[in-house]
C-alpha positions, 0 to 999 in steps of 0.5 A: 082294154089294152093289149098290155092288159091282156098279156097281163091277165094271160101271164097271171093265169098262166102263173097261177095255173102253173103253181097249181100244177106244180103244187099237185105234183109235189103232193103226188110225189110226197104221197108216193114217198110216204105211202106207208102213212096212209090211214088204211095202211096204218090201220091195217098195220095196227089190226084196226078196221076203218070206221070213219074217213078215207083209207087213202088220207095220208097222215103225213102229207095231208096238209099239202092238199088241204083247202086254203082260207079263202080271201074272197069269201068275207064270211065266216067258214069252215076251211076243212074238217077231217075226222078219221077213226079206226077200231079193233081189238089187237091182243084182245084189247079194245084199241082205237085211233082217231084224228081230228083236223079242223080250220075255221075262219072268222068273218074278214072284218076290215082293219082287224082282219080275220081269226083262224082257229085250228082244232087238232088231235091225233091219238092212239088209245087202249082200254084198261081193266085197271084204276090207274092214276092220272099221269102224263109221260113225255120225252124231253125234247128241244125241238120247239115243234114237238113240245107235248100239249098237257092232256090233263092240264085242267087237273090241279093235282098233277106234279112233275116227279124229278128222278121218278124212275131212279135210273139216270138215262130214263130220268134224262130222257123222260118227264113224269107228271102225275097225281100219284108218284106210286105209278113211276115203278110201273111205268118204268117197266115199260121204258125198255120197250120205248128205246126204239121210238123217237118221241113219245107223249103217253097219258093215263087215266082210270081205264085208259091209256093213250099216245098223243102226237103233235102236228109235226109228230106225224111221221114219227107215228106212222113210222113207228105206229106198231111200236107205240101200239105195243107200248100201250098194250104192254103197259095195260097188261102190267097194270092189270097184273097180267105181265 
């Protein structure tokens, strides 16, 4: 082995070692900046107890430290699998937060390469003692990363309801999709509570109300978790005729 080869190998080792140290330093800095986004902190703010997951798991910066697909492993493998859950009864109502993030790499086939499959969910939900119709309330957003993934996409009886709220400001800010337009007046009653929320995707069905967050929306949820929860609790009470 020539001395040039030795120098090259040392340089490569130093380069990748430095890159790893820099990445760890950046992750620690981000975790400090978003300390309020740790699972344990968010659960405490919502009055929930953790039943699965690491309390230190940071819901905003977790991807910065998540394992990467191994190109040295040509076999199918699970790159990461995170499952978090917290439950409680704020205001006497069953409430649950759950988070799932999985990445699976298929076999690395010559020429065609491999397929990377992601599974993701970030949901805050409450139980309702009422037979709500199926509906989805979403913010109108021009940001391609904040497009709502329909929860009830498999249903064929859902339709958009333009002008559902008979309020120009609300009708411009939100889209309502439902199998029963008569839900619109009830949903309209909770819209003033959403004035302080940057983005929302709320779904309803018999016995349950939930808020869903895209991968790019972690910071909105963790920054305003209490507002999302209060919107769900308030609408649940309205649906039951208790507000």
